[in-house]
C-alpha positions as CSV (number, residue, x, y, z in Angstrom):
1,M,-108.7,-66.0,140.3
2,T,-109.6,-62.4,141.1
3,K,-112.8,-60.6,140.2
4,A,-110.9,-58.6,137.5
5,G,-109.6,-61.8,136.0
6,V,-113.0,-63.4,135.8
7,G,-114.4,-60.1,134.3
8,A,-111.7,-60.0,131.7
9,L,-112.3,-63.7,130.8
10,G,-116.0,-63.0,130.4
11,V,-115.3,-60.0,128.1
12,V,-113.0,-62.2,125.9
13,L,-115.6,-65.0,125.7
14,L,-118.3,-62.5,124.8
15,A,-116.1,-61.0,122.1
16,V,-115.5,-64.5,120.6
17,L,-119.2,-65.2,120.6
18,I,-120.0,-61.9,118.9
19,F,-117.3,-62.5,116.4
20,L,-118.8,-66.0,115.6
21,V,-122.3,-64.6,115.2
22,V,-121.2,-61.7,113.0
23,S,-119.0,-63.9,110.8
24,S,-121.8,-66.4,110.3
25,W,-124.2,-63.7,109.3
26,S,-121.9,-62.4,106.7
27,R,-121.5,-65.8,104.9
28,Q,-123.8,-66.5,102.0
29,P,-125.5,-69.9,102.1
30,A,-124.8,-72.4,99.4
31,A,-128.4,-72.4,98.2
32,A,-130.8,-69.9,96.7
33,K,-133.8,-69.0,98.8
34,P,-137.3,-70.1,97.6
35,S,-138.6,-67.4,95.4
36,V,-141.5,-66.6,93.2
37,Q,-141.4,-68.3,89.8
38,P,-142.7,-66.9,86.5
39,I,-145.2,-69.8,86.2
40,N,-146.5,-71.8,89.2
41,F,-145.5,-75.3,88.5
42,P,-147.1,-77.9,90.8
43,H,-144.6,-80.8,91.0
44,N,-147.1,-82.7,93.1
45,T,-149.7,-82.7,90.3
46,H,-147.3,-83.8,87.6
47,V,-145.6,-86.5,89.7
48,Q,-148.3,-87.8,92.0
49,T,-151.4,-87.4,89.8
50,Y,-149.9,-88.0,86.4
51,K,-146.9,-90.2,87.4
52,I,-144.4,-88.2,85.3
53,D,-140.9,-89.3,86.2
54,C,-138.3,-86.6,87.2
55,Q,-136.1,-87.4,84.2
56,Y,-138.9,-86.8,81.7
57,C,-138.6,-83.1,82.4
58,H,-135.0,-83.0,83.8
59,A,-133.7,-85.2,81.0
60,D,-130.1,-84.0,81.2
61,A,-129.7,-85.4,84.7
62,R,-128.7,-88.8,83.4
63,R,-126.2,-87.5,80.8
64,S,-124.8,-84.2,82.2
65,E,-123.5,-82.4,85.2
66,Y,-126.8,-80.4,85.2
67,A,-130.3,-81.8,85.5
68,G,-131.6,-79.1,83.1
69,L,-135.1,-77.8,82.7
70,P,-137.6,-78.8,80.1
71,S,-138.0,-76.7,77.0
72,V,-141.2,-74.8,76.5
73,Q,-141.9,-77.1,73.6
74,R,-141.7,-80.2,75.9
75,C,-144.2,-78.6,78.3
76,L,-146.5,-77.6,75.4
77,G,-146.4,-81.2,74.1
78,C,-149.1,-81.9,76.7
79,H,-150.4,-78.5,77.5
80,K,-151.4,-77.5,74.0
81,I,-154.5,-79.6,74.9
82,T,-154.3,-80.4,78.6
83,A,-155.5,-77.5,80.8
84,A,-154.9,-75.0,78.0
85,D,-157.6,-72.7,79.3
86,R,-155.9,-72.2,82.7
87,P,-154.0,-69.0,83.5
88,E,-150.6,-70.6,84.2
89,I,-150.8,-72.6,81.0
90,K,-151.7,-69.5,79.0
91,K,-148.5,-67.9,80.4
92,L,-146.6,-71.0,79.1
93,A,-148.2,-70.7,75.7
94,E,-147.1,-67.0,75.6
95,Y,-143.5,-68.0,76.1
96,G,-143.9,-70.6,73.4
97,A,-145.5,-68.1,71.0
98,K,-142.6,-65.7,71.5
99,G,-140.0,-68.5,71.2
100,E,-138.6,-67.6,74.6
101,P,-137.5,-69.9,77.4
102,I,-139.2,-69.6,80.8
103,P,-137.0,-67.4,83.0
104,W,-137.1,-69.8,86.0
105,T,-135.5,-68.6,89.3
106,R,-132.9,-71.0,90.5
107,V,-133.7,-72.8,93.7
108,Y,-130.7,-75.1,94.3
109,K,-127.3,-73.6,94.1
110,L,-123.9,-75.0,95.1
111,P,-120.8,-72.8,95.4
112,E,-119.1,-72.0,92.1
113,F,-116.0,-73.9,93.2
114,T,-117.9,-77.1,93.6
115,Y,-118.3,-79.7,90.8
116,F,-121.4,-81.9,91.1
117,P,-122.2,-84.3,88.3
118,H,-125.9,-85.3,88.3
119,K,-125.2,-88.1,85.9
120,A,-122.8,-90.0,88.2
121,H,-125.4,-89.9,91.0
122,V,-128.4,-90.8,88.7
123,R,-126.5,-93.7,87.1
124,F,-125.6,-95.1,90.6
125,G,-129.3,-95.0,91.5
126,V,-129.3,-92.1,93.9
127,A,-133.0,-90.9,94.1
128,C,-133.6,-87.3,93.3
129,Q,-135.2,-86.9,96.7
130,T,-132.0,-87.8,98.5
131,C,-130.6,-84.3,97.7
132,H,-133.7,-82.3,96.7
133,G,-136.2,-83.5,99.3
134,A,-139.7,-84.7,98.6
135,V,-140.2,-82.5,95.5
136,E,-143.0,-84.8,94.4
137,T,-145.2,-83.4,97.3
138,M,-144.4,-79.8,96.7
139,T,-146.6,-77.3,95.0
140,T,-143.7,-74.8,94.9
141,V,-140.1,-76.1,95.1
142,S,-138.1,-74.7,98.0
143,A,-134.7,-75.6,99.4
144,R,-133.4,-75.5,102.9
145,T,-129.7,-76.0,102.6
146,G,-126.3,-74.4,103.3
147,P,-124.4,-73.3,106.4
148,T,-126.4,-72.4,109.5
149,L,-125.4,-70.6,112.6
150,T,-126.8,-73.3,114.8
151,N,-124.6,-76.0,113.2
152,D,-121.6,-73.7,113.3
153,L,-122.0,-73.0,117.0
154,L,-122.6,-76.7,117.8
155,N,-119.4,-77.6,116.0
156,V,-117.4,-74.9,117.7
157,A,-118.7,-76.2,121.0
158,G,-117.4,-79.7,120.1
159,F,-120.7,-81.4,119.3
160,R,-121.1,-83.4,116.1
161,A,-124.2,-81.9,114.6
162,A,-125.6,-83.5,111.4
163,P,-124.6,-81.2,108.5
164,P,-127.4,-79.5,106.6
165,P,-128.3,-80.8,103.2
166,L,-126.1,-79.9,100.2
167,T,-123.1,-78.9,102.3
168,M,-119.7,-80.5,102.0
169,G,-120.0,-82.5,105.3
170,W,-123.4,-83.8,104.2
171,C,-122.1,-85.0,100.9
172,I,-119.1,-86.6,102.4
173,D,-121.3,-88.4,105.0
174,C,-123.4,-89.7,102.1
175,H,-120.4,-90.9,100.2
176,R,-119.0,-92.7,103.3
177,E,-122.4,-94.4,103.8
178,Q,-122.7,-95.5,100.2
179,N,-119.2,-96.9,100.3
180,A,-120.0,-98.8,103.4
181,T,-123.5,-100.1,102.6
182,R,-123.5,-100.4,98.8
183,Q,-119.9,-101.1,98.1
184,A,-119.8,-97.9,96.1
185,R,-116.6,-96.2,95.2
186,A,-117.8,-92.7,95.9
187,P,-114.7,-90.4,96.0
188,L,-113.7,-88.9,99.3
189,D,-110.7,-86.9,98.0
190,C,-111.0,-83.1,97.6
191,I,-110.2,-83.1,93.9
192,A,-113.4,-85.1,93.1
193,C,-115.6,-82.0,93.9
194,H,-113.1,-79.1,93.9
195,H,-111.0,-78.7,90.8
């Protein structure tokens, strides 16, 4: 091969690499970034110290597609008395007095074309931490999910990188594992999640 041929091949490979980087940057990840919440809610205090189960606050998880958030009244059930003098609880009481819900900022977000029923997973016994991480240790919930440039480049290069949490590959891998180890019948067909 001549020097001109090698140079042309190098330019083509560089153009492909630049295209991959630019196209990856333009994609929006499947998850919202951690953000400031209107009230600081320490999951670690509620779960580890007071042993409150996830489904006490996220009661819709066992009967709905969405886990849901507790109403202000549910929170005030304890906090009318407990820690009522603290600044964050005073904010909670203000929302209650106005009859307004707390405008939480969403942390976990799947693409709109994806159907994810919490109830099927909760009823099968999938722990919340499987998808959401160790929320019980977090003072502020944050999510690290969605497509990444590193994974994309490894896959393009032919390596089988583990998919990031809450991506399609990650969910399919989990369904396959549950089917193999727990005799589950977790669906693997497209229509189960995309309809």
